[in-house]
C-alpha positions, -999 to +999 in steps of 0.1 A: -692+702-713-703+701-679-735+720-670-737+737-635-762+711-626-744+682-636-714+696-616-735+699-585-750+666-589-713+648-590-697+668-560-697+646-529-726+654-504-716+665-469-731+633-453-710+613-474-678+630-464-689+629-426-696+590-431-664+586-450-643+603-419-663+584-394-654+553-411-615+563-410-618+573-373-635+540-365-607+522-385-581+541-366-599+533-335-599+497-338-563+496-351-554+515-317-573+486-298-557+461-316-523+478-309-533+475-274-543+440-273-512+430-289-490+447-265-511+434-235-507+399-250-468+400-255-465+414-220-483+386-205-464+364-226-430+375-216-443+372-179-454+336-185-421+327-200-402+343-171-422+328-143-421+292-163-381+295-165-379+307-127-402+281-115-388+253-139-353+259-128-363+265-089-386+235-079-357+209-081-340+231-051-369+222-030-356+186-029-324+176-017-307+140-022-297+126+013-278+094+023-288+074+055-256+064+072-249+046+107-223+065+127-207+049+156-200+075+182-166+061+197-162+076+233-123+077+223-130+102+195-146+129+221-128+122+251-111+096+276-139+105+301-173+091+305-192+122+302-173+146+277-175+182+282-192+206+256-158+214+243-149+178+236-180+175+217-175+206+198-136+201+189-142+163+181-134+149+146-167+146+131-151+143+096-136+110+105-168+098+120-185+106+088-158+090+067-161+059+089-198+060+083-197+057+045-168+034+045-187+008+065-213+004+039-185-006+013-156-026+033-142-040+000-130-003-009-093-001+006-071+018-017-064+056-006-079+070-039-110+048-037-117+058-001-114+097-010-138+089-038-163+073-018-161+099+010-167+126-016-202+111-021-211+128+012-215+165+014-196+185+037-228+195+055-227+162+069-201+171+093-219+199+108-253+182+111-237+155+129-220+179+154-254+196+160-270+164+167-245+153+189-241+185+207-280+188+213-279+150+228-245+143+243-261+110+257-256+095+221-216+092+226-210+055+227-239+045+206-246+042+168-265+070+156-285+068+121-289+099+105-300+110+070-272+136+059-270+158+027-252+142-001-226+158-024-238+186-051-227+164-077-246+132-066-277+155-062-273+169-098-270+135-110-301+123-090-320+152-105-309+144-139-286+172-145-254+152-149-255+128-179-240+091-170-230+085-206-198+097-219-161+094-214-154+089-177-127+117-177-153+142-192-177+135-163-176+148-126-185+112-114-163+082-119-177+047-130-167+035-094-187+063-077-217+056-102-214+021-090-217+030-052-247+055-058-267+028-076-259+004-047-268+030-023-300+035-039-308+000-045-301-004-005-327+023+001-302+046+018-300+073-011-334+091-018-345+127-025-361+144+004-377+179+010-348+202+014-355+219+049-319+232+049-327+256+022-353+273+045-334+269+079-298+277+072-275+305+065-252+307+032-224+281+026-196+276+001-212+239-004-245+243-026-260+212-007-259+231+027-267+267+014-297+281+026-316+313+028-325+318+064-297+339+072-308+362+041-344+364+054-334+374+087-310+401+074-339+415+050-361+414+082-337+433+102-330+456+075-367+466+065-374+470+104-350+499+106-363+512+073-400+511+087-391+525+121-372+556+104-393+561+071-428+558+084-425+585+110-405+608+092-424+606+054-460+611+077-446+640+093-431+656+062-463+649+042-485+665+072-464+695+074-461+702+036-496+695+031-517+708+062-492+737+077-465+748+053-470+783+038-470+782+000-440+801-010-407+797-031-389+776-006-418+749-001-420+748-041-383+741-042-390+713-015-418+695-032-400+697-065-369+680-049-391+653-034-406+644-067-372+642-084-356+621-057-384+596-061-367+591-098-334+591-088-314+556-094-312+535-064-275+532-068-270+568-060-284+565-024-258+536-021-231+560-031-246+583-006-249+560+022-213+549+017-199+585+019-219+598+045-228+568+069-195+547+065-169+572+055-180+602+077-198+586+105-178+551+107-208+528+110-197+492+101-202+478+065-229+448+058-250+455+089-286+459+087-284+493+105-265+508+077-288+491+052-320+505+069-306+541+068-298+539+032-332+525+022-350+550+044-334+577+021-347+558-010-382+551+002-386+585+021-400+602-013-423+575-022-441+577+012-441+614+014-458+615-020-483+587-011-491+603+023-497+638+004-520+620-020-541+605+010-543+639+028-554+656-003-582+627-007-597+639+026-627+662+016-620+697+028-655+696+045-641+678+072-612+703+080-641+731+079-665+709+104-639+706+129-627+741+126-661+752+127-668+734+161-638+749+178-609+726+171-576+738+168-557+732+134-535+706+152-566+688+167-581+690+129-552+670+117-543+647+142-580+638+152-599+641+118-577+641+087-551+618+097-573+587+108-591+592+075-560+594+054-542+568+074-552+537+052-536+555+021-505+562+041-500+527+051-507+514+015-479+537+000-456+525+030-462+488+024-454+495-016-422+514-005-411+485+018-416+463-011-396+484-034-372+484-007-370+447-001-360+441-038-332+465-041-296+452-042-279+482-057-276+503-029-267+476-006-239+463-027-224+499-025-222+497+013-208+464+014-235+439+021-219+416-003-198+398+023-200+359+026-222+356+058-225+322+073-242+330+108-277+341+113-277+376+127-290+383+159-296+419+157-292+451+136-255+453+144-247+419+134-232+411+100-258+403+076-269+395+038-303+403+024-324+382-003-315+401-034-277+403-024-282+363-015-293+360-052-268+380-066-239+361-050-255+328-061-258+339-094-221+345-096-214+308-083-200+283-109-217+253-093-246+239-113-264+232-078-265+269-072-285+276-104-314+261-090-310+278-059-308+311-074-340+304-090-356+292-058-345+324-037-359+347-066-391+326-061-393+331-026-383+369-030-411+371-056-438+354-031-429+381-005-434+408-030-465+398-042-478+392-007-467+427+003-483+441-027-515+421-022-519+431+015-515+466+003-544+463-022-565+444+004-559+473+031-568+501+007-601+481-002-606+473+033-603+507+046-609+531+015-638+556+018-658+570-010-666+607-006 
């Protein structure tokens, strides 16, 4: 039978209970830190896999297989005159000149089927490149022009290792004769991979070897220009009024709640709103940067207003009190003292909002900016595509060559987004003040 003395001796001491609790808390803290490290590691791993996959698919798009051909610009093809007019130069049969250029390298090819297969090695963009060259220099008519022109996308994919030579001929996109002609061109130094300048200087095309992103880049520029010119002054003005002048009542509370809610609304809803208001009601044309900029303005306004209000709140009240104390009016206090100090934060929020708008495709798809646009837009009223929509269109194309161009366009878009966010961070670091 235990005595009271032995029961008291066997009971745990308070210090032991405290130490045991501390060990459990420390173990739980270590587990929590471990979970965080595992989560961050998994996130970085998935991000690395994403970037490696995109870069692995994209880097080959920056090189394009080209064929070196000699084109005799017969004056009879253009006109009977010694000096053909611009219309004659524009309407000449450049396709026949390109076919004669490739046939001159293989005079032994005579049958119609073989001639057609031989001509298929040259990309259709060669016709447009030759036309542009002759239009720029009409004095070339009557001479022999040596020009590097894009090869067909199947030849390009073969040179990049995406098409296998082995296997039955009827299961390959290139016949045995075509493979032999390609080997001969390569042995003669007339077939090689070169930096793909067309990808950065041309617009969209049905042919992968001629497709470029310049039209989409210009369309994105005009769309973001409209967005910036509308959203920045409206967002800053709304933030200044709500933060500095608006009375605190039920109506301003409702406005603030709705602004915060609009920042979380899915972007496709703004596309539906733009379709209903700007296109169906006001009758604005589809697929133009003006309408795209209006829709993206609606989407970025809440972000700019919230960031601008946060920047205004960061300005110490003593700045306002000092300005008012020396006789400045409330408007002078805001415009001459508060707003300049809050402007870096406002610009940072605006740049982040613009970066978000640059990567959006859903609202632009709803207003019809999904059309096939070849020409480079010259203004906000010209039909245009944007980079995210261009990526969407190329991702839906069945040709293998569009896969690498899709990844390359994604890489270019990511570079723009990273640059814009880095500029926002640098701007904040450069002009941020600590009070």
